[in-house]
C-alpha positions as CSV (number, residue, x, y, z in Angstrom):
1,M,0.0,0.0,0.0
2,S,1.0,3.5,-0.7
3,P,2.3,5.6,2.3
4,R,-0.5,8.2,1.6
5,Y,-3.1,5.6,2.8
6,Y,-1.3,5.3,6.1
7,I,-1.1,9.1,6.5
8,I,-4.8,9.5,5.6
9,T,-5.7,6.8,8.1
10,A,-3.6,8.4,10.8
11,L,-5.2,11.8,10.2
12,L,-8.7,10.2,10.3
13,V,-8.0,8.5,13.6
14,F,-6.5,11.7,15.0
15,A,-9.5,13.8,13.8
16,L,-12.0,11.4,15.1
17,T,-10.3,11.1,18.5
18,A,-10.0,14.8,18.8
19,G,-13.6,15.4,17.8
20,I,-15.1,12.8,20.1
21,S,-12.9,13.9,23.0
22,V,-14.1,17.5,22.6
23,W,-17.7,16.4,22.1
24,K,-17.7,14.2,25.2
25,Q,-15.6,16.7,27.2
26,K,-12.7,14.3,27.9
27,S,-9.7,16.2,29.1
28,T,-7.2,13.8,30.8
29,K,-4.6,11.8,29.0
30,R,-6.2,8.5,30.2
31,E,-9.7,9.5,28.9
32,I,-8.3,10.5,25.6
33,A,-6.3,7.3,25.3
34,V,-9.6,5.3,25.9
35,V,-11.3,7.3,23.2
36,L,-8.3,6.6,20.9
37,G,-8.6,2.9,21.6
38,Q,-12.3,2.9,20.9
39,V,-11.8,4.7,17.6
40,I,-9.1,2.3,16.5
41,L,-11.2,-0.7,17.5
42,S,-14.2,0.7,15.7
43,L,-12.3,1.3,12.5
44,A,-10.8,-2.2,12.7
45,V,-14.3,-3.7,13.1
46,V,-15.7,-1.7,10.1
47,L,-12.7,-2.7,7.9
48,G,-12.9,-6.3,9.0
49,T,-16.6,-6.4,8.2
50,V,-16.1,-4.9,4.7
51,V,-13.3,-7.3,3.9
52,G,-15.3,-10.3,5.3
53,V,-18.4,-9.5,3.3
54,A,-16.2,-9.0,0.1
55,K,-14.6,-12.4,0.7
56,L,-17.9,-14.0,1.3
57,M,-19.2,-12.5,-2.0
58,V,-16.2,-14.0,-3.8
59,V,-16.9,-17.4,-2.2
60,L,-20.5,-17.3,-3.2
61,G,-19.7,-16.3,-6.8
62,I,-21.3,-12.9,-6.6
63,A,-18.0,-10.9,-7.1
64,Q,-14.7,-11.7,-8.7
65,S,-11.5,-12.2,-6.9
66,G,-9.7,-8.9,-6.2
67,F,-13.1,-7.2,-5.6
68,V,-11.7,-5.2,-2.7
69,F,-7.9,-5.6,-2.8
């Protein structure tokens, strides 16, 4: 993968963490770290779900191999 995808993902995680921390009025380092963990876990679940559904579609013959990656 291109380095720009890693940079975009890092910026997305930072922006979501900062936005949620301000919205929920989190101020200590520990609270912000918990929000960071939740953001990373949520993005991993979403990405895993998308990849899993794509692979299932390949197995069922709905999509061609290489549909997502």
